[in-house]
Steps between C-alpha positions, in 0.01 A plus 500: 500500500705434191483785248478293179461800277831640623680170471362447149608850393855435621510165319371661182759772530782244549387292202453799266844639593665158428312476170596848397866443592505172300380691198741787535706411191192530275349789692808715462477451121126549465416822319328776697198696376579843362510769765563874509857640532568665834741790558615339825767274645412210730729336759445197715716297738458128507666161550507147355252383764248743371558428126139388430357814671749718304388352167127544580554851635697608193259343249201647678660845490585484136147368419289731712712815552722529195856482371745728690824640370673236710397244755806431714502192719762532774616158606610461860775277360312170512351492146648229281622595149216291358237683708646838404487403133140385529395828656675702225332292235159621610546841336787716358437763773605255772849505645634291790778656701690393808434699818868560579574617148190723502573649847616856529857468636473847660244389757621481858660168609231436766248460212710216362526348849124502520480336158724216621308440821132543403289440190340844545848648487526367150179678411622829658827475299308438178258786545769745608694408183214551249586790265177700507465696181142557393224267614654207687320211676624256760284188540543186708481173303194375701278765344252388234343748253139473384306638196415816694869589481424719199448762770859454608615548142316831492656608833845416377456702184380807687774758516408646836815441706290336768632183673271229638513218756307193606323560835579232755238303692716347771776751569813396682779753566853514628415742775860589553497725198142620530413816693171541686216575260680370192317174489186646336399383149725188495663415170563155358829490306383228258382740232621856447461748217780751495452811279770701666830426668452441877733652754637213702735708718273550807405136533859389424623709788257320735605161353872569554431620856363156603695353790379151431465318158200583282218250507237362263287810522776763458477510122123555487521767772759689293266475193210628716689803624660591163185475293302712743782761487467480120130580517400160349129428484328169584367281221128408518458232762208330325696451175853463627447219743702438817214346705510134609159466667437200275810311622292206644238502216496280191458779250699808431246770586695773318601329170265677258552665162469857643787486751849611398718277712523295815803461721492134602700518821611180664177410689300516178774391255306189409217720364745642243459166322120499509488739200459236235313720258761778514819293492690547172 
């Protein structure tokens, strides 16, 4: 039987994304509503392909969370000059930097090899290079923030030294660097709140000991291990959404005013664009 609701939702998502991208010139100039100042720095890694999602992610953060000290968009090298300028026009706190210029040159060469061979290697290089001083957030560009994100603003302003992570729903690990029993409480690397500097040494030793090249899941496994060693706590599952149970439904079952964010991973990416009333 044909699932017309699912097909219609995908078509709506495709059209809205196209419409949003066509209006990017005016959207990046449109004033944002006033929002509280945040004593935090935000970092994200994205590419030209995901430009519309990056614009929407950024504008939703500035609207519903607040204005950070800096919002650094790390380009994987594919952003055009025009796209970079459009992103920086959205708000003075926004800065677009190139991954290879941002990267910490003191990281081991295998990290750079991973970056050249796998998209998740780019993400690992970016996160390992983030200068964590005070409250620092890493977010993927396919995360959308909702009016309930005032709760996130409060969490970021709390000076408790406690880091947080987004619990994963469909964990996938690189088992070569995971010891028995370490798979509990899986972490999704798409949204991380750092309030203290993590110690990457243990997981880096495992990474460097790999006899075969790292794979798509190596980066997230490294985040999982390091954040648990850091004592990071999970964010509320019912407000920081990773679920995709509504993948084949017409409506977005989670998109309500009281949630903080949703990570629209690939199977539900089309639902990112169903948020008409929240798009800014």
